[in-house]
PDB file with one MODEL, atoms N, CA, C and O in Angstrom:
MODEL        1
ATOM      1  N   MET A   1     -29.225  22.589  -6.217  1.00  0.00           N
ATOM      2  CA  MET A   1     -28.226  21.590  -5.965  1.00  0.00           C
ATOM      3  C   MET A   1     -26.959  21.941  -6.751  1.00  0.00           C
ATOM      4  O   MET A   1     -27.032  22.452  -7.868  1.00  0.00           O
ATOM      5  N   ALA A   2     -25.817  21.665  -6.162  1.00  0.00           N
ATOM      6  CA  ALA A   2     -24.540  22.006  -6.787  1.00  0.00           C
ATOM      7  C   ALA A   2     -24.254  21.102  -7.983  1.00  0.00           C
ATOM      8  O   ALA A   2     -24.556  19.908  -7.977  1.00  0.00           O
ATOM      9  N   ASP A   3     -23.659  21.714  -9.010  1.00  0.00           N
ATOM     10  CA  ASP A   3     -23.268  20.953 -10.190  1.00  0.00           C
ATOM     11  C   ASP A   3     -21.910  20.309  -9.917  1.00  0.00           C
ATOM     12  O   ASP A   3     -20.915  21.008  -9.729  1.00  0.00           O
ATOM     13  N   LEU A   4     -21.871  18.992  -9.897  1.00  0.00           N
ATOM     14  CA  LEU A   4     -20.631  18.282  -9.613  1.00  0.00           C
ATOM     15  C   LEU A   4     -19.825  17.981 -10.864  1.00  0.00           C
ATOM     16  O   LEU A   4     -18.725  17.434 -10.780  1.00  0.00           O
ATOM     17  N   GLY A   5     -20.356  18.330 -12.005  1.00  0.00           N
ATOM     18  CA  GLY A   5     -19.654  18.052 -13.256  1.00  0.00           C
ATOM     19  C   GLY A   5     -19.688  16.568 -13.564  1.00  0.00           C
ATOM     20  O   GLY A   5     -20.574  15.848 -13.104  1.00  0.00           O
ATOM     21  N   ASN A   6     -18.736  16.124 -14.329  1.00  0.00           N
ATOM     22  CA  ASN A   6     -18.661  14.723 -14.710  1.00  0.00           C
ATOM     23  C   ASN A   6     -17.911  13.962 -13.617  1.00  0.00           C
ATOM     24  O   ASN A   6     -16.694  14.092 -13.491  1.00  0.00           O
ATOM     25  N   THR A   7     -18.637  13.172 -12.832  1.00  0.00           N
ATOM     26  CA  THR A   7     -18.015  12.412 -11.755  1.00  0.00           C
ATOM     27  C   THR A   7     -17.838  10.943 -12.126  1.00  0.00           C
ATOM     28  O   THR A   7     -17.623  10.101 -11.254  1.00  0.00           O
ATOM     29  N   SER A   8     -17.927  10.639 -13.396  1.00  0.00           N
ATOM     30  CA  SER A   8     -17.780   9.265 -13.860  1.00  0.00           C
ATOM     31  C   SER A   8     -16.353   8.788 -13.645  1.00  0.00           C
ATOM     32  O   SER A   8     -15.396   9.525 -13.881  1.00  0.00           O
ATOM     33  N   MET A   9     -16.223   7.547 -13.196  1.00  0.00           N
ATOM     34  CA  MET A   9     -14.899   6.954 -12.995  1.00  0.00           C
ATOM     35  C   MET A   9     -14.268   6.525 -14.317  1.00  0.00           C
ATOM     36  O   MET A   9     -13.086   6.183 -14.357  1.00  0.00           O
ATOM     37  N   ALA A  10     -15.036   6.539 -15.383  1.00  0.00           N
ATOM     38  CA  ALA A  10     -14.523   6.079 -16.672  1.00  0.00           C
ATOM     39  C   ALA A  10     -13.456   7.011 -17.241  1.00  0.00           C
ATOM     40  O   ALA A  10     -12.650   6.590 -18.070  1.00  0.00           O
ATOM     41  N   ASN A  11     -13.440   8.260 -16.811  1.00  0.00           N
ATOM     42  CA  ASN A  11     -12.518   9.225 -17.383  1.00  0.00           C
ATOM     43  C   ASN A  11     -11.257   9.434 -16.554  1.00  0.00           C
ATOM     44  O   ASN A  11     -10.473  10.337 -16.848  1.00  0.00           O
ATOM     45  N   THR A  12     -11.049   8.625 -15.534  1.00  0.00           N
ATOM     46  CA  THR A  12      -9.852   8.806 -14.727  1.00  0.00           C
ATOM     47  C   THR A  12      -8.644   8.243 -15.460  1.00  0.00           C
ATOM     48  O   THR A  12      -8.778   7.388 -16.335  1.00  0.00           O
ATOM     49  N   ALA A  13      -7.473   8.727 -15.095  1.00  0.00           N
ATOM     50  CA  ALA A  13      -6.242   8.305 -15.779  1.00  0.00           C
ATOM     51  C   ALA A  13      -5.387   7.468 -14.837  1.00  0.00           C
ATOM     52  O   ALA A  13      -4.189   7.717 -14.699  1.00  0.00           O
ATOM     53  N   HIS A  14      -5.988   6.486 -14.194  1.00  0.00           N
ATOM     54  CA  HIS A  14      -5.230   5.637 -13.279  1.00  0.00           C
ATOM     55  C   HIS A  14      -4.214   4.827 -14.080  1.00  0.00           C
ATOM     56  O   HIS A  14      -4.560   4.194 -15.078  1.00  0.00           O
ATOM     57  N   LYS A  15      -2.974   4.851 -13.639  1.00  0.00           N
ATOM     58  CA  LYS A  15      -1.882   4.295 -14.441  1.00  0.00           C
ATOM     59  C   LYS A  15      -1.686   2.790 -14.267  1.00  0.00           C
ATOM     60  O   LYS A  15      -1.116   2.152 -15.153  1.00  0.00           O
ATOM     61  N   HIS A  16      -2.129   2.211 -13.179  1.00  0.00           N
ATOM     62  CA  HIS A  16      -1.968   0.776 -12.925  1.00  0.00           C
ATOM     63  C   HIS A  16      -0.515   0.333 -13.078  1.00  0.00           C
ATOM     64  O   HIS A  16      -0.222  -0.618 -13.804  1.00  0.00           O
ATOM     65  N   LEU A  17       0.377   1.013 -12.402  1.00  0.00           N
ATOM     66  CA  LEU A  17       1.796   0.680 -12.506  1.00  0.00           C
ATOM     67  C   LEU A  17       2.121  -0.572 -11.699  1.00  0.00           C
ATOM     68  O   LEU A  17       1.605  -0.761 -10.597  1.00  0.00           O
ATOM     69  N   LEU A  18       2.976  -1.423 -12.253  1.00  0.00           N
ATOM     70  CA  LEU A  18       3.361  -2.657 -11.584  1.00  0.00           C
ATOM     71  C   LEU A  18       4.063  -2.370 -10.261  1.00  0.00           C
ATOM     72  O   LEU A  18       3.855  -3.087  -9.282  1.00  0.00           O
ATOM     73  N   THR A  19       4.880  -1.342 -10.223  1.00  0.00           N
ATOM     74  CA  THR A  19       5.579  -1.015  -8.975  1.00  0.00           C
ATOM     75  C   THR A  19       4.603  -0.644  -7.866  1.00  0.00           C
ATOM     76  O   THR A  19       4.852  -0.930  -6.695  1.00  0.00           O
ATOM     77  N   SER A  20       3.504  -0.016  -8.227  1.00  0.00           N
ATOM     78  CA  SER A  20       2.500   0.334  -7.229  1.00  0.00           C
ATOM     79  C   SER A  20       1.846  -0.914  -6.658  1.00  0.00           C
ATOM     80  O   SER A  20       1.633  -1.013  -5.450  1.00  0.00           O
ATOM     81  N   TRP A  21       1.532  -1.851  -7.512  1.00  0.00           N
ATOM     82  CA  TRP A  21       0.893  -3.083  -7.047  1.00  0.00           C
ATOM     83  C   TRP A  21       1.853  -3.918  -6.218  1.00  0.00           C
ATOM     84  O   TRP A  21       1.435  -4.536  -5.239  1.00  0.00           O
ATOM     85  N   ILE A  22       3.124  -3.952  -6.583  1.00  0.00           N
ATOM     86  CA  ILE A  22       4.116  -4.683  -5.787  1.00  0.00           C
ATOM     87  C   ILE A  22       4.237  -4.055  -4.406  1.00  0.00           C
ATOM     88  O   ILE A  22       4.332  -4.764  -3.404  1.00  0.00           O
ATOM     89  N   THR A  23       4.233  -2.738  -4.353  1.00  0.00           N
ATOM     90  CA  THR A  23       4.303  -2.038  -3.073  1.00  0.00           C
ATOM     91  C   THR A  23       3.097  -2.371  -2.208  1.00  0.00           C
ATOM     92  O   THR A  23       3.242  -2.609  -1.009  1.00  0.00           O
ATOM     93  N   VAL A  24       1.922  -2.390  -2.796  1.00  0.00           N
ATOM     94  CA  VAL A  24       0.712  -2.724  -2.046  1.00  0.00           C
ATOM     95  C   VAL A  24       0.787  -4.151  -1.511  1.00  0.00           C
ATOM     96  O   VAL A  24       0.421  -4.405  -0.363  1.00  0.00           O
ATOM     97  N   VAL A  25       1.257  -5.076  -2.333  1.00  0.00           N
ATOM     98  CA  VAL A  25       1.382  -6.471  -1.890  1.00  0.00           C
ATOM     99  C   VAL A  25       2.381  -6.575  -0.734  1.00  0.00           C
ATOM    100  O   VAL A  25       2.145  -7.316   0.220  1.00  0.00           O
ATOM    101  N   ILE A  26       3.476  -5.849  -0.812  1.00  0.00           N
ATOM    102  CA  ILE A  26       4.472  -5.870   0.265  1.00  0.00           C
ATOM    103  C   ILE A  26       3.865  -5.339   1.561  1.00  0.00           C
ATOM    104  O   ILE A  26       4.107  -5.898   2.631  1.00  0.00           O
ATOM    105  N   LEU A  27       3.084  -4.272   1.475  1.00  0.00           N
ATOM    106  CA  LEU A  27       2.451  -3.731   2.671  1.00  0.00           C
ATOM    107  C   LEU A  27       1.394  -4.683   3.236  1.00  0.00           C
ATOM    108  O   LEU A  27       1.219  -4.758   4.453  1.00  0.00           O
ATOM    109  N   ILE A  28       0.702  -5.395   2.379  1.00  0.00           N
ATOM    110  CA  ILE A  28      -0.272  -6.389   2.851  1.00  0.00           C
ATOM    111  C   ILE A  28       0.447  -7.535   3.548  1.00  0.00           C
ATOM    112  O   ILE A  28       0.002  -7.997   4.598  1.00  0.00           O
ATOM    113  N   VAL A  29       1.559  -7.998   2.972  1.00  0.00           N
ATOM    114  CA  VAL A  29       2.348  -9.070   3.594  1.00  0.00           C
ATOM    115  C   VAL A  29       2.861  -8.607   4.961  1.00  0.00           C
ATOM    116  O   VAL A  29       2.838  -9.373   5.924  1.00  0.00           O
ATOM    117  N   ALA A  30       3.318  -7.370   5.044  1.00  0.00           N
ATOM    118  CA  ALA A  30       3.797  -6.836   6.320  1.00  0.00           C
ATOM    119  C   ALA A  30       2.681  -6.838   7.357  1.00  0.00           C
ATOM    120  O   ALA A  30       2.914  -7.176   8.517  1.00  0.00           O
ATOM    121  N   SER A  31       1.479  -6.466   6.949  1.00  0.00           N
ATOM    122  CA  SER A  31       0.339  -6.459   7.873  1.00  0.00           C
ATOM    123  C   SER A  31      -0.002  -7.865   8.345  1.00  0.00           C
ATOM    124  O   SER A  31      -0.308  -8.074   9.518  1.00  0.00           O
ATOM    125  N   ILE A  32       0.051  -8.818   7.440  1.00  0.00           N
ATOM    126  CA  ILE A  32      -0.241 -10.209   7.802  1.00  0.00           C
ATOM    127  C   ILE A  32       0.816 -10.744   8.770  1.00  0.00           C
ATOM    128  O   ILE A  32       0.481 -11.373   9.773  1.00  0.00           O
ATOM    129  N   VAL A  33       2.089 -10.492   8.468  1.00  0.00           N
ATOM    130  CA  VAL A  33       3.171 -10.963   9.334  1.00  0.00           C
ATOM    131  C   VAL A  33       3.056 -10.327  10.713  1.00  0.00           C
ATOM    132  O   VAL A  33       3.225 -11.010  11.723  1.00  0.00           O
ATOM    133  N   LEU A  34       2.771  -9.034  10.770  1.00  0.00           N
ATOM    134  CA  LEU A  34       2.605  -8.364  12.065  1.00  0.00           C
ATOM    135  C   LEU A  34       1.405  -8.918  12.828  1.00  0.00           C
ATOM    136  O   LEU A  34       1.455  -9.068  14.049  1.00  0.00           O
ATOM    137  N   GLY A  35       0.330  -9.219  12.110  1.00  0.00           N
ATOM    138  CA  GLY A  35      -0.846  -9.803  12.763  1.00  0.00           C
ATOM    139  C   GLY A  35      -0.544 -11.173  13.338  1.00  0.00           C
ATOM    140  O   GLY A  35      -0.964 -11.484  14.453  1.00  0.00           O
ATOM    141  N   ILE A  36       0.178 -11.994  12.595  1.00  0.00           N
ATOM    142  CA  ILE A  36       0.560 -13.318  13.085  1.00  0.00           C
ATOM    143  C   ILE A  36       1.506 -13.178  14.278  1.00  0.00           C
ATOM    144  O   ILE A  36       1.382 -13.913  15.258  1.00  0.00           O
ATOM    145  N   ALA A  37       2.441 -12.247  14.200  1.00  0.00           N
ATOM    146  CA  ALA A  37       3.376 -12.026  15.304  1.00  0.00           C
ATOM    147  C   ALA A  37       2.640 -11.605  16.569  1.00  0.00           C
ATOM    148  O   ALA A  37       3.017 -12.002  17.672  1.00  0.00           O
ATOM    149  N   PHE A  38       1.606 -10.811  16.414  1.00  0.00           N
ATOM    150  CA  PHE A  38       0.820 -10.374  17.568  1.00  0.00           C
ATOM    151  C   PHE A  38       0.094 -11.551  18.203  1.00  0.00           C
ATOM    152  O   PHE A  38       0.067 -11.676  19.427  1.00  0.00           O
ATOM    153  N   VAL A  39      -0.493 -12.414  17.382  1.00  0.00           N
ATOM    154  CA  VAL A  39      -1.265 -13.546  17.888  1.00  0.00           C
ATOM    155  C   VAL A  39      -0.365 -14.564  18.588  1.00  0.00           C
ATOM    156  O   VAL A  39      -0.704 -15.050  19.667  1.00  0.00           O
ATOM    157  N   VAL A  40       0.781 -14.890  17.978  1.00  0.00           N
ATOM    158  CA  VAL A  40       1.673 -15.889  18.572  1.00  0.00           C
ATOM    159  C   VAL A  40       2.670 -15.266  19.543  1.00  0.00           C
ATOM    160  O   VAL A  40       3.493 -15.976  20.120  1.00  0.00           O
ATOM    161  N   GLN A  41       2.608 -13.971  19.731  1.00  0.00           N
ATOM    162  CA  GLN A  41       3.464 -13.222  20.654  1.00  0.00           C
ATOM    163  C   GLN A  41       4.949 -13.475  20.386  1.00  0.00           C
ATOM    164  O   GLN A  41       5.714 -13.847  21.276  1.00  0.00           O
ATOM    165  N   SER A  42       5.323 -13.257  19.125  1.00  0.00           N
ATOM    166  CA  SER A  42       6.700 -13.478  18.708  1.00  0.00           C
ATOM    167  C   SER A  42       7.344 -12.138  18.367  1.00  0.00           C
ATOM    168  O   SER A  42       6.977 -11.492  17.385  1.00  0.00           O
ATOM    169  N   VAL A  43       8.297 -11.733  19.181  1.00  0.00           N
ATOM    170  CA  VAL A  43       9.004 -10.468  18.935  1.00  0.00           C
ATOM    171  C   VAL A  43       9.832 -10.532  17.654  1.00  0.00           C
ATOM    172  O   VAL A  43       9.785  -9.588  16.866  1.00  0.00           O
ATOM    173  N   PRO A  44      10.594 -11.612  17.410  1.00  0.00           N
ATOM    174  CA  PRO A  44      11.377 -11.658  16.162  1.00  0.00           C
ATOM    175  C   PRO A  44      10.486 -11.574  14.915  1.00  0.00           C
ATOM    176  O   PRO A  44      10.830 -10.896  13.947  1.00  0.00           O
ATOM    177  N   LEU A  45       9.352 -12.260  14.945  1.00  0.00           N
ATOM    178  CA  LEU A  45       8.433 -12.190  13.806  1.00  0.00           C
ATOM    179  C   LEU A  45       7.852 -10.783  13.671  1.00  0.00           C
ATOM    180  O   LEU A  45       7.616 -10.309  12.560  1.00  0.00           O
ATOM    181  N   GLY A  46       7.626 -10.124  14.792  1.00  0.00           N
ATOM    182  CA  GLY A  46       7.153  -8.741  14.761  1.00  0.00           C
ATOM    183  C   GLY A  46       8.173  -7.796  14.157  1.00  0.00           C
ATOM    184  O   GLY A  46       7.825  -6.873  13.421  1.00  0.00           O
ATOM    185  N   VAL A  47       9.435  -8.036  14.477  1.00  0.00           N
ATOM    186  CA  VAL A  47      10.510  -7.213  13.905  1.00  0.00           C
ATOM    187  C   VAL A  47      10.590  -7.424  12.401  1.00  0.00           C
ATOM    188  O   VAL A  47      10.766  -6.467  11.647  1.00  0.00           O
ATOM    189  N   VAL A  48      10.461  -8.678  11.959  1.00  0.00           N
ATOM    190  CA  VAL A  48      10.474  -8.963  10.521  1.00  0.00           C
ATOM    191  C   VAL A  48       9.314  -8.253   9.834  1.00  0.00           C
ATOM    192  O   VAL A  48       9.492  -7.658   8.771  1.00  0.00           O
ATOM    193  N   GLY A  49       8.128  -8.312  10.435  1.00  0.00           N
ATOM    194  CA  GLY A  49       6.968  -7.624   9.868  1.00  0.00           C
ATOM    195  C   GLY A  49       7.161  -6.120   9.803  1.00  0.00           C
ATOM    196  O   GLY A  49       6.766  -5.474   8.832  1.00  0.00           O
ATOM    197  N   ALA A  50       7.774  -5.566  10.847  1.00  0.00           N
ATOM    198  CA  ALA A  50       8.029  -4.118  10.857  1.00  0.00           C
ATOM    199  C   ALA A  50       9.037  -3.720   9.783  1.00  0.00           C
ATOM    200  O   ALA A  50       8.882  -2.688   9.130  1.00  0.00           O
ATOM    201  N   VAL A  51      10.066  -4.540   9.605  1.00  0.00           N
ATOM    202  CA  VAL A  51      11.068  -4.248   8.570  1.00  0.00           C
ATOM    203  C   VAL A  51      10.429  -4.313   7.184  1.00  0.00           C
ATOM    204  O   VAL A  51      10.690  -3.462   6.334  1.00  0.00           O
ATOM    205  N   ILE A  52       9.595  -5.320   6.961  1.00  0.00           N
ATOM    206  CA  ILE A  52       8.897  -5.417   5.679  1.00  0.00           C
ATOM    207  C   ILE A  52       8.004  -4.192   5.478  1.00  0.00           C
ATOM    208  O   ILE A  52       7.919  -3.656   4.373  1.00  0.00           O
ATOM    209  N   GLY A  53       7.343  -3.755   6.544  1.00  0.00           N
ATOM    210  CA  GLY A  53       6.497  -2.566   6.453  1.00  0.00           C
ATOM    211  C   GLY A  53       7.281  -1.308   6.128  1.00  0.00           C
ATOM    212  O   GLY A  53       6.832  -0.479   5.337  1.00  0.00           O
ATOM    213  N   VAL A  54       8.447  -1.163   6.733  1.00  0.00           N
ATOM    214  CA  VAL A  54       9.291   0.014   6.445  1.00  0.00           C
ATOM    215  C   VAL A  54       9.753  -0.021   4.994  1.00  0.00           C
ATOM    216  O   VAL A  54       9.773   1.009   4.320  1.00  0.00           O
ATOM    217  N   VAL A  55      10.125  -1.205   4.514  1.00  0.00           N
ATOM    218  CA  VAL A  55      10.509  -1.336   3.101  1.00  0.00           C
ATOM    219  C   VAL A  55       9.343  -0.923   2.202  1.00  0.00           C
ATOM    220  O   VAL A  55       9.540  -0.218   1.213  1.00  0.00           O
ATOM    221  N   GLY A  56       8.141  -1.356   2.541  1.00  0.00           N
ATOM    222  CA  GLY A  56       6.959  -0.990   1.759  1.00  0.00           C
ATOM    223  C   GLY A  56       6.695   0.505   1.763  1.00  0.00           C
ATOM    224  O   GLY A  56       6.342   1.078   0.732  1.00  0.00           O
ATOM    225  N   VAL A  57       6.864   1.142   2.918  1.00  0.00           N
ATOM    226  CA  VAL A  57       6.647   2.595   2.999  1.00  0.00           C
ATOM    227  C   VAL A  57       7.703   3.340   2.191  1.00  0.00           C
ATOM    228  O   VAL A  57       7.387   4.313   1.506  1.00  0.00           O
ATOM    229  N   VAL A  58       8.954   2.891   2.265  1.00  0.00           N
ATOM    230  CA  VAL A  58      10.017   3.530   1.485  1.00  0.00           C
ATOM    231  C   VAL A  58       9.724   3.380  -0.010  1.00  0.00           C
ATOM    232  O   VAL A  58       9.889   4.327  -0.779  1.00  0.00           O
ATOM    233  N   MET A  59       9.287   2.181  -0.414  1.00  0.00           N
ATOM    234  CA  MET A  59       8.927   1.981  -1.821  1.00  0.00           C
ATOM    235  C   MET A  59       7.763   2.886  -2.214  1.00  0.00           C
ATOM    236  O   MET A  59       7.741   3.440  -3.313  1.00  0.00           O
ATOM    237  N   MET A  60       6.799   3.032  -1.311  1.00  0.00           N
ATOM    238  CA  MET A  60       5.628   3.860  -1.599  1.00  0.00           C
ATOM    239  C   MET A  60       6.029   5.315  -1.860  1.00  0.00           C
ATOM    240  O   MET A  60       5.522   5.962  -2.776  1.00  0.00           O
ATOM    241  N   VAL A  61       6.942   5.803  -1.041  1.00  0.00           N
ATOM    242  CA  VAL A  61       7.400   7.184  -1.218  1.00  0.00           C
ATOM    243  C   VAL A  61       8.279   7.301  -2.464  1.00  0.00           C
ATOM    244  O   VAL A  61       8.153   8.260  -3.225  1.00  0.00           O
ATOM    245  N   THR A  62       9.158   6.337  -2.671  1.00  0.00           N
ATOM    246  CA  THR A  62      10.086   6.374  -3.803  1.00  0.00           C
ATOM    247  C   THR A  62       9.364   6.315  -5.144  1.00  0.00           C
ATOM    248  O   THR A  62       9.677   7.071  -6.063  1.00  0.00           O
ATOM    249  N   PHE A  63       8.388   5.400  -5.245  1.00  0.00           N
ATOM    250  CA  PHE A  63       7.664   5.224  -6.502  1.00  0.00           C
ATOM    251  C   PHE A  63       6.465   6.154  -6.638  1.00  0.00           C
ATOM    252  O   PHE A  63       5.751   6.097  -7.639  1.00  0.00           O
ATOM    253  N   LYS A  64       6.235   7.011  -5.641  1.00  0.00           N
ATOM    254  CA  LYS A  64       5.135   7.983  -5.657  1.00  0.00           C
ATOM    255  C   LYS A  64       3.805   7.302  -5.982  1.00  0.00           C
ATOM    256  O   LYS A  64       3.105   7.682  -6.921  1.00  0.00           O
ATOM    257  N   VAL A  65       3.479   6.292  -5.185  1.00  0.00           N
ATOM    258  CA  VAL A  65       2.273   5.495  -5.399  1.00  0.00           C
ATOM    259  C   VAL A  65       1.018   6.356  -5.339  1.00  0.00           C
ATOM    260  O   VAL A  65       0.087   6.143  -6.115  1.00  0.00           O
ATOM    261  N   MET A  66       0.982   7.306  -4.448  1.00  0.00           N
ATOM    262  CA  MET A  66      -0.222   8.118  -4.280  1.00  0.00           C
ATOM    263  C   MET A  66      -0.469   9.054  -5.468  1.00  0.00           C
ATOM    264  O   MET A  66      -1.566   9.595  -5.607  1.00  0.00           O
ATOM    265  N   ASP A  67       0.522   9.245  -6.312  1.00  0.00           N
ATOM    266  CA  ASP A  67       0.350  10.085  -7.491  1.00  0.00           C
ATOM    267  C   ASP A  67      -0.194   9.308  -8.706  1.00  0.00           C
ATOM    268  O   ASP A  67      -0.496   9.908  -9.737  1.00  0.00           O
ATOM    269  N   ASP A  68      -0.318   7.996  -8.584  1.00  0.00           N
ATOM    270  CA  ASP A  68      -0.737   7.179  -9.715  1.00  0.00           C
ATOM    271  C   ASP A  68      -2.160   7.467 -10.164  1.00  0.00           C
ATOM    272  O   ASP A  68      -2.474   7.272 -11.338  1.00  0.00           O
ATOM    273  N   ALA A  69      -3.010   7.913  -9.293  1.00  0.00           N
ATOM    274  CA  ALA A  69      -4.414   8.122  -9.646  1.00  0.00           C
ATOM    275  C   ALA A  69      -4.653   9.475 -10.315  1.00  0.00           C
ATOM    276  O   ALA A  69      -5.779   9.767 -10.718  1.00  0.00           O
ATOM    277  N   HIS A  70      -3.633  10.291 -10.436  1.00  0.00           N
ATOM    278  CA  HIS A  70      -3.829  11.631 -11.017  1.00  0.00           C
ATOM    279  C   HIS A  70      -3.343  11.714 -12.438  1.00  0.00           C
ATOM    280  O   HIS A  70      -3.438  12.771 -13.062  1.00  0.00           O
TER     281      HIS A  70
ENDMDL
END
């Protein structure tokens, strides 16, 4: 069997940055707004949800959220 080394999660250096969590919350809000817009068939609400989602993606790239776990 292959030696996987130390795979314990205790030794990770996850930074828990506030900007990362704010970005995640914004993306969750965008998903909720888009879901509500889909159910009530509201184009303006869908546009608002899409704009919030784009803001969240821009924040994600700007703050390098995916690099926080390394």
